[in-house]
PLY file of the C-alpha trace (Angstrom):
ply
format ascii 1.0
element vertex 242
property float x
property float y
property float z
element edge 241
property int vertex1
property int vertex2
end_header
8.08 -6.36 -20.97
5.46 -4.65 -18.81
5.34 -0.87 -18.90
6.32 0.76 -15.61
3.62 2.90 -13.98
3.96 6.61 -13.30
4.23 6.61 -9.51
3.69 10.37 -9.27
0.37 9.93 -11.07
-0.63 7.09 -8.76
0.08 9.29 -5.73
-2.60 11.72 -6.93
-5.33 9.24 -5.97
-6.44 7.79 -2.66
-6.40 4.06 -2.03
-10.19 3.53 -2.34
-10.09 5.14 -5.79
-7.20 2.87 -6.75
-9.21 -0.14 -5.53
-12.22 1.01 -7.57
-10.02 1.44 -10.64
-8.51 -2.04 -10.27
-12.01 -3.54 -10.17
-12.71 -2.13 -13.64
-10.07 -4.41 -15.19
-11.88 -7.51 -13.85
-8.68 -9.49 -13.37
-9.20 -10.50 -9.73
-11.98 -10.80 -7.17
-13.16 -7.53 -5.68
-12.68 -9.05 -2.22
-8.91 -9.56 -2.44
-5.76 -7.52 -2.94
-6.03 -5.07 -0.05
-4.93 -5.38 3.58
-7.50 -6.04 6.26
-8.28 -3.75 9.18
-5.48 -5.21 11.31
-3.15 -2.80 9.50
-3.74 0.94 9.91
-1.89 4.11 8.99
0.16 5.49 11.87
-0.03 8.96 10.29
-3.33 9.17 8.40
-2.74 12.84 7.60
0.09 11.99 5.16
-0.54 11.78 1.40
-0.57 8.44 -0.43
2.52 6.25 -0.37
3.48 4.36 -3.56
6.45 2.05 -3.98
7.77 -1.48 -4.30
7.90 -4.02 -1.49
11.22 -4.87 0.13
10.33 -7.69 2.49
11.70 -9.09 5.72
10.63 -11.20 8.69
11.13 -9.99 12.25
11.08 -11.31 15.80
11.54 -9.66 19.21
10.40 -12.25 21.77
13.80 -13.97 22.02
17.40 -13.03 21.16
18.66 -13.84 17.68
20.36 -17.22 17.51
23.65 -17.97 15.78
21.92 -18.84 12.49
20.81 -15.23 11.92
23.12 -13.31 9.58
24.45 -10.25 11.46
24.56 -8.37 8.14
20.91 -8.95 7.30
19.85 -5.36 8.03
22.43 -3.96 5.60
21.44 -6.56 3.01
17.84 -5.34 3.20
18.95 -1.78 2.47
21.18 -2.90 -0.40
18.19 -4.66 -1.94
16.45 -1.30 -2.49
18.55 -0.73 -5.61
17.22 -3.93 -7.18
13.66 -2.61 -7.22
12.17 -0.75 -10.22
11.34 2.24 -8.01
11.39 3.45 -4.39
11.17 0.84 -1.65
8.44 0.27 0.89
9.85 -1.91 3.66
7.36 -4.63 4.61
7.80 -6.62 7.83
6.07 -9.77 8.97
6.33 -9.98 12.75
6.70 -13.69 13.47
5.62 -13.20 17.09
1.87 -13.45 17.61
1.04 -11.36 19.50
3.97 -8.97 18.95
6.48 -8.94 21.79
8.08 -5.61 20.89
7.85 -2.76 18.40
9.14 -3.44 14.89
10.28 0.11 14.24
11.12 3.45 15.78
12.55 6.75 14.65
16.09 5.46 14.07
14.97 2.74 11.68
12.61 5.04 9.80
15.23 7.77 9.43
17.68 5.19 8.10
15.27 3.82 5.51
14.14 7.27 4.42
17.76 8.40 4.00
18.47 5.38 1.79
15.49 6.12 -0.44
12.55 4.19 1.00
9.16 5.92 0.94
7.34 4.00 3.66
7.14 1.04 6.02
4.48 -1.56 6.81
4.55 -4.09 9.63
2.17 -6.73 10.91
3.60 -5.85 14.32
3.79 -2.74 16.46
5.19 0.79 16.15
6.90 3.13 18.61
8.51 6.61 18.73
5.33 7.85 17.10
5.90 11.59 17.61
9.49 11.43 16.36
8.56 9.37 13.30
5.66 11.70 12.51
8.16 14.56 12.23
9.98 12.58 9.50
6.83 12.59 7.30
7.58 8.94 6.56
4.39 6.90 6.04
4.12 3.90 8.35
1.47 1.24 8.87
1.16 -1.13 11.83
-1.31 -3.08 13.95
-0.71 -0.99 17.08
1.76 0.81 19.32
4.19 -0.62 21.88
6.85 1.20 23.90
9.58 -1.47 24.02
11.47 -3.22 21.23
12.33 -6.48 23.00
15.06 -8.56 21.35
14.32 -7.07 17.93
16.06 -8.73 14.99
15.44 -9.67 11.36
15.30 -13.33 10.40
15.05 -13.36 6.59
14.89 -10.83 3.76
13.63 -11.02 0.20
10.97 -13.59 1.08
7.17 -13.60 0.79
5.58 -12.19 3.95
2.08 -12.34 5.40
0.75 -8.93 6.44
-2.84 -7.82 6.92
-4.29 -10.92 5.29
-2.13 -10.56 2.17
0.93 -12.37 0.90
3.40 -9.68 -0.15
6.21 -10.67 -2.50
9.43 -8.71 -3.02
8.81 -6.14 -5.74
5.03 -5.96 -5.37
3.69 -2.49 -6.18
1.91 -1.07 -3.12
-0.34 1.96 -2.66
-1.28 3.06 0.85
-2.89 5.94 2.72
-5.26 6.59 5.63
-7.68 4.04 4.15
-5.24 1.12 4.05
-2.89 -0.62 1.62
-3.55 -2.29 -1.75
-1.39 -4.32 -4.15
-1.56 -3.03 -7.73
-1.23 -5.93 -10.21
1.77 -5.36 -12.51
-0.09 -6.22 -15.70
-2.42 -3.23 -15.27
-0.26 -0.86 -13.22
0.61 1.51 -16.07
-3.08 1.96 -16.90
-4.36 2.43 -13.34
-3.82 6.24 -13.18
-5.95 6.68 -16.31
-8.58 4.34 -14.86
-8.63 6.40 -11.65
-9.06 9.64 -13.58
-11.91 8.25 -15.64
-13.60 6.60 -12.66
-13.73 9.91 -10.79
-15.03 11.66 -13.89
-17.91 9.20 -14.24
-18.60 9.09 -10.50
-19.09 12.87 -10.61
-22.19 12.32 -12.76
-23.88 11.08 -9.58
-22.05 13.07 -6.93
-22.04 16.57 -8.44
-25.84 17.04 -8.33
-25.85 15.81 -4.72
-23.11 18.27 -3.81
-25.24 21.00 -5.35
-28.09 20.00 -3.05
-30.29 18.32 -5.67
-32.88 16.10 -3.95
-34.57 15.02 -7.19
-34.77 11.22 -6.88
-35.64 10.65 -10.54
-32.63 12.70 -11.58
-30.50 10.76 -9.11
-31.61 7.40 -10.52
-30.95 8.56 -14.09
-27.49 9.72 -13.05
-26.71 6.32 -11.54
-27.73 4.56 -14.74
-25.64 6.95 -16.83
-22.62 6.42 -14.57
-22.94 2.63 -14.79
-23.21 2.78 -18.57
-20.08 4.96 -18.78
-18.19 2.61 -16.46
-19.12 -0.38 -18.60
-17.75 1.44 -21.64
-14.60 2.20 -19.67
-14.14 -1.48 -18.80
-14.07 -2.33 -22.50
-11.58 0.46 -23.19
-9.28 -0.66 -20.37
-9.28 -4.28 -21.50
-8.25 -3.11 -24.96
-5.47 -0.97 -23.45
-3.86 -3.82 -21.51
-4.16 -6.28 -24.40
-2.46 -3.99 -26.91
0 1
1 2
2 3
3 4
4 5
5 6
6 7
7 8
8 9
9 10
10 11
11 12
12 13
13 14
14 15
15 16
16 17
17 18
18 19
19 20
20 21
21 22
22 23
23 24
24 25
25 26
26 27
27 28
28 29
29 30
30 31
31 32
32 33
33 34
34 35
35 36
36 37
37 38
38 39
39 40
40 41
41 42
42 43
43 44
44 45
45 46
46 47
47 48
48 49
49 50
50 51
51 52
52 53
53 54
54 55
55 56
56 57
57 58
58 59
59 60
60 61
61 62
62 63
63 64
64 65
65 66
66 67
67 68
68 69
69 70
70 71
71 72
72 73
73 74
74 75
75 76
76 77
77 78
78 79
79 80
80 81
81 82
82 83
83 84
84 85
85 86
86 87
87 88
88 89
89 90
90 91
91 92
92 93
93 94
94 95
95 96
96 97
97 98
98 99
99 100
100 101
101 102
102 103
103 104
104 105
105 106
106 107
107 108
108 109
109 110
110 111
111 112
112 113
113 114
114 115
115 116
116 117
117 118
118 119
119 120
120 121
121 122
122 123
123 124
124 125
125 126
126 127
127 128
128 129
129 130
130 131
131 132
132 133
133 134
134 135
135 136
136 137
137 138
138 139
139 140
140 141
141 142
142 143
143 144
144 145
145 146
146 147
147 148
148 149
149 150
150 151
151 152
152 153
153 154
154 155
155 156
156 157
157 158
158 159
159 160
160 161
161 162
162 163
163 164
164 165
165 166
166 167
167 168
168 169
169 170
170 171
171 172
172 173
173 174
174 175
175 176
176 177
177 178
178 179
179 180
180 181
181 182
182 183
183 184
184 185
185 186
186 187
187 188
188 189
189 190
190 191
191 192
192 193
193 194
194 195
195 196
196 197
197 198
198 199
199 200
200 201
201 202
202 203
203 204
204 205
205 206
206 207
207 208
208 209
209 210
210 211
211 212
212 213
213 214
214 215
215 216
216 217
217 218
218 219
219 220
220 221
221 222
222 223
223 224
224 225
225 226
226 227
227 228
228 229
229 230
230 231
231 232
232 233
233 234
234 235
235 236
236 237
237 238
238 239
239 240
240 241
């Protein structure tokens, strides 16, 4: 059984640091696993969001037909309890381009009250000022004032958002820089990898922050950092294999 990660520890780090830490494990390409620039934080001033995906598809261009379960919204909320930690609701807007906003303040207040810690949609947002006051992290591809014929079509299914396939239960980390999936097999070790990465990165950055313009010193610092990171890669591989 995989060890569960410490989500509070993961929230201490920004998403680029988490991406850098994941690279050290060398278990996937460096060019995958994070959402593309179509998806941006609605409230970039908020701290990192960490939780598990609760997925649903959405449409607003036409009214729901008779095949859509009228209880689907409640079923999505009930599914939060099946996750190993707090939910992040992830929507795929099936309309391209979006015909109406996926979420507003009522939806976000509902999800927050039932324990969710954020929301991501491939579609649009609205009620921005009211949602900002909730301090509920949201990510979207834009803003739209109307909601059209908004309805859910399926829950608990893989969804396509920001160039990624998100599965129910995927561990997500997001902030003003974007959203990344943390692979479950390394999740428990990622906070330690983040801590160590920043420690080794400081070998290069601290002299620069102090105003050092010694190029030879800078080059030596880079080589030392790379050597330390290579040692860390070996340590991390041992950690996840044990």
